[in-house]
C-alpha positions as CSV (number, residue, x, y, z in Angstrom):
1,X,33.3,5.2,-9.1
2,X,34.1,2.0,-11.7
3,X,32.1,1.5,-14.4
4,X,30.8,-0.9,-16.8
5,X,31.4,1.2,-19.8
6,X,30.9,-0.3,-23.6
7,X,29.7,1.9,-27.1
8,X,26.5,2.5,-28.0
9,X,25.4,4.0,-31.2
10,X,23.0,6.6,-31.7
11,X,20.7,4.1,-33.5
12,X,20.0,2.0,-30.9
13,X,18.9,4.3,-28.8
14,X,16.5,5.3,-31.3
15,X,15.6,1.5,-32.0
16,X,15.3,1.0,-28.3
17,X,13.2,4.1,-27.7
18,X,11.0,3.4,-31.0
19,X,10.0,-0.3,-30.0
20,X,9.2,1.1,-26.5
21,X,7.1,3.2,-28.2
22,X,5.2,0.9,-30.3
23,X,4.9,-0.9,-27.1
24,X,3.2,1.4,-25.2
25,X,1.3,2.2,-28.4
26,X,0.0,-1.7,-28.9
27,X,-1.1,-1.7,-24.9
28,X,-3.1,1.7,-25.0
29,X,-4.7,0.3,-28.5
30,X,-5.2,-2.9,-26.2
31,X,-7.6,-1.2,-23.7
32,X,-9.0,1.3,-25.7
33,X,-12.8,0.0,-25.5
34,X,-11.9,0.1,-21.2
35,X,-13.4,-3.0,-20.8
36,X,-13.1,-3.6,-17.4
37,X,-9.1,-6.7,-17.1
38,X,-9.5,-9.2,-14.8
39,X,-6.5,-11.3,-13.9
40,X,-6.3,-14.0,-16.2
41,X,-5.9,-11.1,-19.4
42,X,-3.6,-9.2,-16.5
43,X,-1.9,-12.6,-16.5
44,X,-1.1,-13.2,-19.5
45,X,0.2,-9.6,-20.3
46,X,2.2,-9.6,-17.4
47,X,4.0,-12.3,-18.9
48,X,4.0,-11.1,-22.7
49,X,6.4,-7.7,-20.7
50,X,8.8,-9.8,-18.7
51,X,9.6,-12.7,-21.1
52,X,9.7,-9.2,-23.5
53,X,11.9,-7.8,-20.3
54,X,14.2,-10.8,-20.4
55,X,14.4,-10.9,-24.0
56,X,15.8,-7.8,-23.9
57,X,18.4,-9.6,-21.9
58,X,19.2,-12.3,-23.9
59,X,20.3,-9.6,-27.1
60,X,22.7,-7.7,-24.6
61,X,24.0,-10.4,-24.2
62,X,24.5,-11.9,-27.3
63,X,25.9,-7.6,-28.2
64,X,28.4,-7.3,-25.4
65,X,28.6,-10.4,-24.3
66,X,28.1,-12.0,-19.7
67,X,29.7,-9.1,-17.8
68,X,26.7,-6.2,-19.4
69,X,23.9,-9.2,-19.9
70,X,24.0,-9.8,-16.0
71,X,24.1,-6.5,-14.9
72,X,21.2,-5.3,-16.8
73,X,19.4,-8.1,-15.2
74,X,20.6,-7.4,-11.7
75,X,18.8,-3.8,-13.2
76,X,15.6,-5.1,-14.0
77,X,14.7,-7.9,-11.0
78,X,16.1,-4.4,-8.7
79,X,13.6,-2.5,-10.5
80,X,10.3,-5.1,-11.5
81,X,11.2,-6.1,-7.1
82,X,10.7,-2.4,-6.4
83,X,6.9,-2.5,-8.8
84,X,5.5,-4.3,-7.4
85,X,5.6,-1.4,-4.8
86,X,4.1,1.2,-6.3
87,X,0.7,-1.5,-7.4
88,X,0.2,-1.1,-3.3
89,X,-0.2,2.6,-3.5
90,X,-1.9,2.5,-7.0
91,X,-4.0,0.4,-5.1
92,X,-4.6,2.7,-1.9
93,X,-5.1,6.2,-4.7
94,X,-7.9,4.2,-6.5
95,X,-10.0,2.5,-3.8
96,X,-9.9,6.3,-1.9
97,X,-11.1,7.9,-5.5
98,X,-13.7,4.9,-6.0
99,X,-12.6,5.1,-9.3
100,X,-14.7,2.2,-12.0
101,X,-12.3,-0.5,-12.9
102,X,-13.2,-0.2,-16.8
103,X,-11.3,3.6,-16.2
104,X,-8.0,2.3,-14.1
105,X,-6.2,1.0,-17.3
106,X,-6.3,4.5,-18.7
107,X,-5.1,6.5,-15.9
108,X,-2.9,3.8,-15.0
109,X,-1.2,3.9,-19.2
110,X,-0.3,8.1,-18.3
111,X,0.5,7.5,-15.4
112,X,4.3,4.8,-17.1
113,X,3.8,7.1,-19.9
114,X,4.8,9.8,-17.2
115,X,6.8,7.3,-14.9
116,X,8.7,6.7,-18.3
117,X,9.7,10.5,-18.5
118,X,10.7,11.7,-15.4
119,X,13.0,8.3,-14.9
120,X,14.4,8.9,-18.1
121,X,15.3,12.7,-16.5
122,X,16.7,11.1,-13.7
123,X,19.3,8.4,-15.2
124,X,21.0,11.5,-16.7
125,X,21.0,13.4,-13.9
126,X,21.8,11.1,-11.6
127,X,24.3,9.6,-13.6
128,X,26.1,12.5,-14.1
129,X,26.6,13.4,-11.3
130,X,27.7,10.1,-9.8
131,X,30.6,11.1,-12.6
132,X,31.8,14.2,-12.3
133,X,31.1,14.1,-7.9
134,X,32.7,10.9,-6.5
135,X,30.9,12.2,-3.1
136,X,27.0,11.9,-4.7
137,X,27.6,8.1,-4.4
138,X,27.9,8.5,-0.9
139,X,24.4,10.7,-0.7
140,X,22.3,8.5,-2.2
141,X,23.8,5.6,-0.4
142,X,23.0,7.2,2.6
143,X,19.3,7.8,0.7
144,X,18.2,4.4,0.0
145,X,19.7,3.5,3.5
146,X,17.4,5.6,4.6
147,X,14.7,4.8,2.6
148,X,14.9,1.2,3.4
149,X,15.0,1.6,7.7
150,X,11.6,3.5,7.2
151,X,10.2,1.5,4.5
152,X,11.3,-1.7,7.2
153,X,10.0,0.2,10.3
154,X,7.2,2.1,8.7
155,X,3.4,1.3,10.6
156,X,-0.1,0.4,8.3
157,X,-0.6,3.8,7.8
158,X,-4.5,5.2,6.3
159,X,-3.3,7.5,3.2
160,X,-5.8,10.2,1.9
161,X,-4.3,11.2,-1.7
162,X,-5.9,14.8,-1.5
163,X,-4.3,15.9,1.1
164,X,-0.9,15.4,-1.8
165,X,0.5,18.8,-2.0
166,X,0.4,18.7,-5.8
167,X,-3.4,16.6,-5.7
168,X,-4.1,20.2,-3.7
169,X,-2.4,22.8,-6.5
170,X,-3.9,20.9,-8.6
171,X,-7.5,22.0,-7.4
172,X,-6.0,25.5,-7.1
173,X,-5.8,25.8,-10.4
174,X,-7.9,24.5,-12.2
175,X,-11.7,24.3,-11.8
176,X,-12.4,21.2,-11.3
177,X,-15.5,18.6,-11.5
178,X,-15.9,16.8,-8.1
179,X,-17.2,13.5,-10.1
180,X,-16.4,11.1,-12.7
181,X,-17.6,12.3,-17.1
182,X,-16.8,8.3,-18.1
183,X,-12.8,8.2,-19.1
184,X,-12.2,11.8,-20.0
185,X,-9.5,14.1,-18.1
186,X,-11.3,16.9,-19.4
187,X,-15.1,18.2,-20.2
188,X,-16.0,21.7,-21.4
189,X,-19.0,23.4,-19.2
190,X,-20.7,26.9,-20.5
191,X,-17.7,26.3,-22.9
192,X,-15.0,26.1,-19.8
193,X,-12.7,23.7,-19.4
194,X,-13.0,21.4,-16.7
195,X,-11.5,18.8,-15.3
196,X,-12.9,16.0,-13.8
197,X,-12.1,13.7,-11.1
198,X,-10.4,11.3,-13.4
199,X,-7.8,13.9,-13.7
200,X,-7.5,14.3,-9.5
201,X,-6.7,10.4,-9.7
202,X,-3.6,10.9,-13.0
203,X,-2.1,14.1,-10.8
204,X,-2.0,11.9,-7.7
205,X,-0.5,8.7,-9.5
206,X,2.2,10.9,-10.9
207,X,2.6,12.7,-8.0
208,X,3.5,9.9,-6.3
209,X,5.4,7.9,-9.2
210,X,8.1,11.1,-9.1
211,X,9.4,9.9,-5.3
212,X,8.8,5.8,-6.8
213,X,11.5,7.2,-9.6
214,X,13.8,8.8,-6.9
215,X,14.4,5.5,-5.2
216,X,14.5,3.0,-7.6
217,X,16.6,5.4,-9.9
218,X,18.9,5.1,-7.2
219,X,18.8,1.8,-6.9
220,X,19.3,0.7,-10.3
221,X,22.4,3.7,-10.3
222,X,24.0,1.7,-6.9
223,X,24.8,-1.6,-9.6
224,X,25.6,0.9,-12.6
225,X,26.2,4.4,-14.0
226,X,25.9,3.1,-17.8
227,X,23.0,5.2,-18.2
228,X,21.4,2.6,-21.3
229,X,21.7,0.1,-19.0
230,X,19.9,2.1,-16.4
231,X,18.2,3.6,-18.5
232,X,16.0,0.8,-20.4
233,X,15.9,-1.4,-17.0
234,X,14.0,1.2,-16.3
235,X,11.5,1.1,-18.9
236,X,11.8,-2.9,-19.5
237,X,10.7,-3.5,-16.0
238,X,7.9,-0.2,-15.6
239,X,6.7,-1.0,-19.4
240,X,4.7,-4.2,-17.5
241,X,3.2,-1.7,-14.8
242,X,-0.4,-2.0,-15.6
243,X,-0.8,-5.4,-15.9
244,X,1.4,-6.4,-13.2
245,X,-1.2,-3.7,-11.7
246,X,-4.5,-5.7,-12.4
247,X,-2.9,-9.4,-11.9
248,X,-1.7,-8.7,-8.4
249,X,-4.0,-5.8,-7.1
250,X,-6.7,-9.3,-5.3
251,X,-3.5,-10.2,-4.0
252,X,-2.0,-7.3,-2.3
253,X,-3.1,-8.4,1.5
254,X,-0.8,-12.2,1.0
255,X,2.2,-9.7,0.2
256,X,1.9,-8.9,4.4
257,X,6.6,-8.8,4.0
258,X,7.2,-8.8,1.2
259,X,8.3,-4.8,2.1
260,X,11.1,-5.6,4.4
261,X,12.3,-7.6,1.7
262,X,12.6,-4.3,-1.0
263,X,13.3,-2.5,2.1
264,X,16.9,-5.1,2.7
265,X,17.1,-4.2,-1.1
266,X,17.3,-0.9,-0.7
267,X,19.8,-1.1,1.7
268,X,21.8,-3.1,-0.2
269,X,21.8,-0.6,-3.3
270,X,22.9,2.1,-0.6
271,X,25.5,-0.5,0.9
272,X,26.6,-1.0,-2.7
273,X,27.0,2.4,-4.1
274,X,29.7,3.5,-0.3
275,X,31.3,0.7,-1.1
276,X,32.2,1.8,-4.8
277,X,33.7,4.9,-4.0
278,X,36.2,2.7,-1.9
279,X,39.1,0.7,-1.5
280,X,36.4,-2.1,-1.7
281,X,35.3,-1.4,-4.9
282,X,32.1,-2.4,-7.1
283,X,31.0,-5.6,-5.9
284,X,30.5,-8.6,-8.3
285,X,27.5,-8.4,-10.4
286,X,27.0,-12.5,-9.6
287,X,26.8,-11.6,-6.0
288,X,24.6,-8.3,-6.6
289,X,22.4,-10.9,-8.3
290,X,22.3,-13.6,-6.1
291,X,21.6,-11.2,-3.0
292,X,18.4,-9.7,-5.2
293,X,17.3,-12.9,-6.5
294,X,18.1,-14.7,-3.0
295,X,16.2,-11.3,-1.3
296,X,12.9,-11.1,-3.2
297,X,12.1,-15.4,-3.5
298,X,12.3,-15.1,0.2
299,X,10.0,-12.3,1.8
300,X,7.9,-13.3,-1.4
301,X,7.8,-17.2,0.0
302,X,7.9,-15.6,3.4
303,X,4.4,-13.7,3.3
304,X,2.3,-16.4,1.0
305,X,3.6,-19.3,3.6
306,X,2.3,-16.1,6.5
307,X,-0.4,-15.5,5.0
308,X,-2.0,-18.7,3.6
309,X,-5.9,-20.0,4.3
310,X,-6.2,-15.8,3.4
311,X,-8.6,-15.9,0.4
312,X,-7.4,-13.5,-2.4
313,X,-9.4,-12.0,-5.3
314,X,-8.2,-12.8,-7.8
315,X,-11.6,-12.8,-10.3
316,X,-12.3,-11.1,-12.9
317,X,-12.4,-8.1,-10.4
318,X,-9.7,-5.8,-9.5
319,X,-10.0,-5.6,-5.3
320,X,-8.7,-2.0,-5.9
321,X,-12.3,-0.2,-5.9
322,X,-14.2,-1.2,-3.4
323,X,-14.6,2.6,-1.9
324,X,-17.1,4.2,-3.5
325,X,-20.5,4.0,-4.9
326,X,-20.7,3.8,-8.9
327,X,-23.7,5.2,-10.9
328,X,-23.5,5.5,-14.3
329,X,-20.8,7.5,-15.7
330,X,-20.3,9.0,-12.3
331,X,-18.8,8.5,-9.1
332,X,-17.8,11.0,-5.9
333,X,-15.0,9.9,-4.1
334,X,-14.7,7.6,-1.1
335,X,-14.5,9.6,2.6
336,X,-11.5,7.1,3.8
337,X,-9.7,4.6,1.7
338,X,-10.6,0.8,2.8
339,X,-7.0,-0.2,1.7
340,X,-3.9,-0.6,4.4
341,X,-0.5,-0.6,3.3
342,X,1.7,-2.9,5.6
343,X,4.6,-0.5,4.3
344,X,6.2,3.4,3.8
345,X,4.1,6.2,3.9
346,X,4.2,11.0,3.9
347,X,1.6,12.3,6.1
348,X,1.2,14.7,2.8
349,X,0.0,11.7,1.2
350,X,1.3,8.6,-0.9
351,X,5.0,8.4,-1.4
């Protein structure tokens, strides 16, 4: 496979990883008091994370030149676009379990941490497979094209996160209280450690993101198999996922046609990956950047124009938790989700 290779010293890997850990710590410290995150605060934090992600591309530009920087930006853009898909499902999970607004950010923090670990594993495994077995490019490419097709043709479906096999397994293996107990994942009762409903929500979020990790990592590997670029593009895009959720929670219904754009991006990544192992070779990065930027712009503009006049909940309350009643620290899950996501779902749970 035609690859963009450049030496990355171990200290650079270490510095970037430490930097990401520091940013996670800052994010956790800034929201340690369980206050409800409003639109304005989420927009500010989203801007900060986006600025950091774009700024890293400028560092690459000064360090390794335009091709490396452009490749990073292509991966970052496609990851940022696909992360909006995560936001749809997070809204569904929180709505289904009626998670109080003040506790959502804690679930998302640990969800982002788990997402980073999962992506790091998938990146090294996927890159190694593509380097050693050229035919895996056809498999990954076909998988991305199939995923894009499924995303484009799927209809609105009601989602039941409690049917997710991983969530059901956790409930069987770990004693679980069907209520929230503040922001605690576990409580002690009669000397025994018991999981709370908030832990079940975390498991549902992590199980969902495992599936998204496969899609997103494969899409970036279609752009480059350079593990450093794939990792940084994923990491900086995922770091802002929590703020992006609170920023877009009230606007999700206006992104009615965004899933078509995401479907096109996945299919394009699949075709690009397959072509890389044919005489056509690797498509130019400027072309890739142009397709990604144009597709995202058109699908968002199409959605906003088609849904103009609809009320968007951009007040100080995210719009994803109106499916259940909250009394004190105890909340029971809603019996059915009140939000429909206009694209891909699997019958066994969120995907």
